[in-house]
C-alpha positions as CSV (number, residue, x, y, z in Angstrom):
1,M,114.6,62.9,122.1
2,N,116.5,60.2,121.4
3,P,119.7,60.5,119.3
4,R,118.1,58.1,116.5
5,T,115.0,60.7,116.4
6,A,117.0,63.7,116.1
7,V,119.3,62.1,113.0
8,A,115.8,61.0,111.2
9,A,114.6,64.7,111.7
10,A,117.6,66.2,110.5
11,L,117.5,63.9,107.5
12,V,113.8,64.9,106.9
13,A,114.6,68.2,106.8
14,A,117.4,68.1,104.5
15,S,115.2,66.6,102.4
16,L,112.6,69.1,102.3
17,L,115.2,72.0,102.0
18,L,116.5,69.7,99.0
19,A,112.7,70.1,97.4
20,Q,113.0,73.8,97.6
21,P,112.2,75.3,94.4
22,T,115.5,75.8,92.1
23,P,116.7,79.9,91.3
24,R,115.9,78.9,88.4
25,A,112.4,78.2,89.1
26,S,112.1,81.4,91.4
27,A,113.1,83.5,88.5
28,S,110.4,81.9,86.2
29,A,107.8,82.5,89.0
30,Q,108.9,86.2,88.8
31,Q,108.8,86.0,85.1
32,T,105.2,84.7,85.3
33,R,104.1,87.5,87.7
34,E,105.6,90.5,85.2
35,A,103.7,88.8,82.2
36,T,100.4,89.0,84.3
37,R,101.2,92.8,85.6
38,R,98.0,95.1,84.5
39,E,98.4,96.2,80.7
40,S,98.6,100.1,80.2
41,V,97.7,101.7,77.1
42,I,98.9,104.3,74.8
43,F,97.0,106.9,73.6
44,L,97.5,109.3,70.6
45,V,96.2,113.3,70.9
46,T,95.7,115.8,68.8
47,K,94.1,119.6,69.3
48,D,92.5,121.6,66.4
49,A,91.8,125.5,67.2
50,G,88.9,125.9,68.9
51,Q,88.1,122.4,69.4
52,D,88.1,119.9,71.9
53,A,91.5,117.1,72.3
54,Q,90.3,114.0,70.6
55,V,92.0,110.5,71.8
56,E,92.3,107.6,70.3
57,P,93.8,104.1,71.2
58,V,97.3,103.8,69.6
59,A,98.7,100.2,71.2
60,V,98.8,98.6,74.6
61,I,101.9,98.1,76.7
62,D,102.1,94.4,78.5
63,G,104.3,93.3,81.8
64,R,107.0,93.2,80.1
65,G,107.2,96.6,77.7
66,A,105.9,94.8,74.7
67,L,103.2,96.8,72.5
68,A,100.1,95.1,71.5
69,E,97.1,95.6,69.4
70,P,94.3,97.5,71.4
71,Q,91.2,96.0,71.6
72,S,89.0,98.4,70.2
73,G,85.8,99.3,68.1
74,T,82.5,99.2,68.8
75,A,80.5,96.1,70.1
76,D,77.7,93.9,67.9
77,D,75.0,96.3,69.0
78,G,76.9,99.5,67.9
79,A,78.0,100.5,71.7
80,P,81.2,100.8,72.2
81,S,83.8,98.2,73.1
82,A,84.3,97.0,76.6
83,F,87.5,98.3,76.2
84,L,86.8,101.8,75.4
85,A,84.1,101.9,77.7
86,R,86.4,100.8,80.3
87,H,89.1,104.1,79.2
88,Y,86.8,106.5,78.2
89,R,84.8,107.0,81.5
90,A,84.1,110.6,81.6
91,G,86.5,111.8,84.1
92,A,89.0,108.9,83.5
93,K,92.7,110.7,83.8
94,Y,95.5,109.8,81.7
95,Q,99.3,111.1,81.8
96,L,100.1,113.1,79.0
97,I,103.8,112.5,77.5
98,F,105.5,115.4,75.6
99,G,109.4,115.3,75.2
100,G,109.6,112.2,76.5
101,A,108.4,113.2,79.9
102,E,105.0,113.6,81.9
103,A,103.4,116.9,80.7
104,G,100.1,117.3,83.0
105,S,97.1,115.1,83.2
106,L,94.4,114.2,80.2
107,T,90.9,114.0,81.5
108,I,88.4,112.3,79.1
109,R,85.1,114.3,78.6
110,A,83.3,111.5,76.6
111,A,83.3,108.5,74.1
112,T,82.4,110.2,70.8
113,P,82.3,106.9,68.8
114,A,81.1,108.1,65.0
115,E,81.5,105.8,61.3
116,C,84.7,107.5,60.7
117,A,85.8,107.5,64.0
118,P,84.8,104.6,66.2
119,N,87.5,104.9,68.8
120,A,87.3,108.0,69.4
121,A,86.9,110.5,72.8
122,S,87.0,113.7,73.9
123,A,89.3,115.1,76.5
124,D,90.6,118.2,78.1
125,I,94.4,118.8,78.3
126,G,94.2,122.1,79.6
127,P,95.4,125.8,78.0
128,T,99.7,124.8,78.5
129,M,99.1,121.7,76.3
130,S,96.1,123.3,74.0
131,A,98.5,126.0,73.1
132,L,101.5,123.7,72.1
133,L,99.2,121.2,70.1
134,G,98.2,121.7,66.5
135,G,98.5,120.4,63.0
136,N,101.3,118.5,62.6
137,V,102.2,118.4,66.4
138,M,100.7,115.5,68.8
139,A,100.8,113.6,71.9
140,L,100.8,110.8,73.8
141,A,98.7,110.2,76.9
142,T,98.8,106.9,78.6
143,D,98.1,105.3,82.0
144,G,101.3,103.3,82.3
145,A,103.0,103.2,85.4
146,H,106.5,104.1,83.3
147,A,108.9,106.6,84.7
148,P,108.9,109.1,82.1
149,R,112.1,111.4,81.5
150,A,112.6,113.7,84.6
151,Q,112.9,116.9,81.6
152,A,111.3,116.8,78.7
153,S,113.2,117.0,75.2
154,R,111.0,118.8,72.5
155,R,111.7,121.7,70.4
156,A,111.7,122.8,67.0
157,P,115.6,122.6,65.5
158,T,117.8,125.3,65.0
159,A,118.6,126.8,61.6
160,A,121.9,124.7,61.7
161,E,120.1,121.6,62.8
162,R,117.5,122.0,60.2
163,S,119.9,122.9,57.4
164,A,121.9,119.3,58.8
165,A,119.1,117.2,58.7
166,F,118.4,118.4,55.0
167,G,121.7,117.6,54.2
168,V,121.4,114.1,55.8
169,A,117.7,113.7,53.6
170,K,119.3,115.0,50.4
171,R,122.4,112.3,50.4
172,F,120.1,109.8,51.3
173,L,117.7,110.8,48.5
174,T,120.1,110.9,45.7
175,G,121.5,107.9,46.6
176,K,117.8,106.7,45.7
177,R,118.8,108.4,42.4
178,V,116.6,111.6,43.1
179,S,118.3,114.4,41.3
180,A,119.9,116.6,43.5
181,S,118.1,119.6,41.8
182,A,114.6,118.3,42.7
183,V,115.3,118.2,46.5
184,E,116.6,121.5,46.5
185,R,114.1,123.1,44.7
186,G,111.1,120.3,45.5
187,T,111.3,119.3,48.6
188,K,108.8,120.2,51.7
189,T,109.9,119.5,55.5
190,L,107.7,118.3,57.7
191,N,107.5,118.2,61.4
192,L,111.0,118.7,61.9
193,T,112.0,118.0,65.6
194,A,114.6,118.0,67.7
195,T,114.1,115.2,71.2
196,D,116.7,113.6,73.1
197,L,115.8,110.0,72.8
198,D,118.3,108.2,74.8
199,G,119.2,110.9,77.7
200,D,122.5,111.4,76.5
201,G,122.1,115.4,76.2
202,R,122.5,115.6,73.0
203,E,119.4,115.7,70.7
204,E,118.4,113.4,67.8
205,L,116.9,115.1,64.9
206,V,113.2,113.4,63.5
207,G,111.0,114.9,60.7
208,S,109.9,113.7,57.2
209,Y,110.6,114.8,54.0
210,V,108.0,115.1,50.6
211,V,110.0,115.6,47.3
212,K,108.0,116.6,43.9
213,V,110.4,115.0,41.6
214,G,107.6,114.7,39.2
215,L,104.3,116.5,38.2
216,K,102.4,113.2,39.8
217,V,105.0,111.6,41.2
218,R,106.4,112.4,45.2
219,D,109.1,110.7,47.0
220,T,108.4,110.4,51.1
221,L,111.3,110.2,53.8
222,F,111.2,109.6,57.4
223,L,114.2,110.6,59.0
224,V,115.7,110.3,62.5
225,A,119.1,111.3,62.8
226,A,121.8,111.0,65.4
227,P,124.5,113.4,66.5
228,R,128.0,112.1,65.2
229,G,130.6,114.6,66.0
230,P,130.1,118.2,64.6
231,G,127.1,116.7,62.5
232,F,124.9,114.2,62.2
233,R,124.1,110.5,61.0
234,P,120.9,108.9,59.4
235,V,119.7,105.7,61.8
236,L,116.6,105.3,60.7
237,T,114.9,105.9,57.1
238,K,111.7,104.9,55.7
239,Y,111.7,105.9,52.3
240,A,108.6,105.4,49.6
241,R,108.1,107.0,45.8
242,V,103.7,108.0,45.3
243,R,102.2,107.9,42.3
244,A,99.2,109.7,41.8
245,S,98.0,107.1,39.8
246,E,98.2,104.8,42.5
247,M,96.0,106.7,44.8
248,M,92.5,106.3,45.2
249,D,92.1,110.1,44.9
250,P,94.7,111.2,41.9
251,A,94.3,115.1,42.7
252,Q,95.3,114.7,46.7
253,I,98.7,114.0,45.0
254,D,99.6,117.8,46.1
255,N,98.4,118.0,49.5
256,L,100.8,114.4,50.4
257,G,102.4,114.8,53.9
258,E,99.7,117.4,55.1
259,G,98.6,115.7,58.4
260,G,100.8,112.4,57.8
261,L,98.5,111.8,53.9
262,G,100.5,109.2,52.6
263,T,103.7,109.4,54.5
264,E,105.4,108.8,58.0
265,L,105.0,111.3,60.7
266,Y,106.8,111.9,64.4
267,V,104.1,111.7,67.0
268,E,106.1,111.3,70.0
269,Q,108.6,109.2,72.3
270,L,108.0,107.0,74.9
271,D,109.9,104.6,76.7
272,S,107.5,101.7,77.0
273,D,109.8,98.9,77.9
274,G,112.1,101.3,80.4
275,D,115.3,100.4,79.0
276,G,116.4,104.1,79.1
277,V,115.8,105.0,75.1
278,G,112.3,106.2,74.0
279,E,110.7,104.4,71.5
280,V,109.5,106.8,68.0
281,F,106.0,106.7,67.7
282,T,104.7,107.8,64.2
283,L,101.5,107.9,62.1
284,S,100.3,107.7,58.4
285,R,97.0,108.3,57.1
286,S,95.3,107.5,54.0
287,F,91.7,107.6,52.9
288,E,90.0,105.0,55.2
289,G,92.3,105.0,58.4
290,T,95.3,105.5,60.4
291,T,98.6,103.3,60.5
292,Y,100.3,103.4,63.8
293,R,104.0,102.5,64.0
294,A,106.8,102.5,66.9
295,Y,110.4,101.9,66.5
296,R,113.1,100.5,69.1
297,R,116.8,100.4,69.2
298,R,118.2,97.4,70.0
299,R,122.3,97.1,70.3
300,G,122.5,100.1,68.4
301,V,119.7,99.4,65.7
302,W,116.6,101.0,65.6
303,R,113.8,98.7,63.9
304,A,110.4,98.3,63.9
305,A,108.6,97.5,66.7
306,Y,104.9,98.0,66.2
307,E,101.9,98.1,63.7
308,N,98.5,98.4,63.5
309,Y,96.1,99.8,61.5
310,S,93.2,101.9,62.7
311,Y,90.3,101.8,59.7
312,R,88.1,104.8,60.0
313,C,86.0,105.1,57.4
314,A,85.9,104.2,53.8
315,Y,86.4,107.1,51.1
């Protein structure tokens, strides 16, 4: 190769290098790959005594950790939708999540769609989890490639923690002009749970309260209280006043809170976006369906990140 040819070849090579994608383009390609990763699903898991565990889809996690509504329900011919047919195959296995950590596996028995539970399936969760679940104590299951906590964090609060959480709730409720005597006399505590949401070694307290403020009036509060010094402070609160006259069945006012009826109830935590802080999943049941919600902490503030209403049946 003569000198002129060598110089020309060098110039061509340089031009080809300049034409390579910039770091920004490479980053964009990486984002595209992340966005097209396989979606994963989060399921609610409940268990009544003497019955199989029941499963229902709560949310879908996309490749970036965002939560979206699952494509559930039935097809036009009444058969299970493609989503349910794919995820409810007999023998399909999912990770059980309890205390933010993997707690064994869940095995689908069969899809059990019915008029009042079109998205349901029965499942086997093994004797250990069967003994833990029941009533207001629920779990999650997922097929996601997440990294759950190495150690579960979920327990009943101590007497001191229960008292501290009630004190936080009482201060909040009296701030809503609920009398201190009504809070003291007429408060029902639901599913108060100690669980470490951010892995700092100190448990948050998560639970619900229903207060009888009148013969046909109840105040409801969903609370997440975080440790602060020797006590706790509220970091997430959801408050509502419910009147019997506004309910489809006014007689159910005395059952408010049972199974999540008319109030928000803690389900479980799951770090769906991998930022080290578990999202708080809740449910609230009405006469015709269930509303699922998730809360996520961003820059130290807990905010609503997801909501989905699952219709079950007409009252």
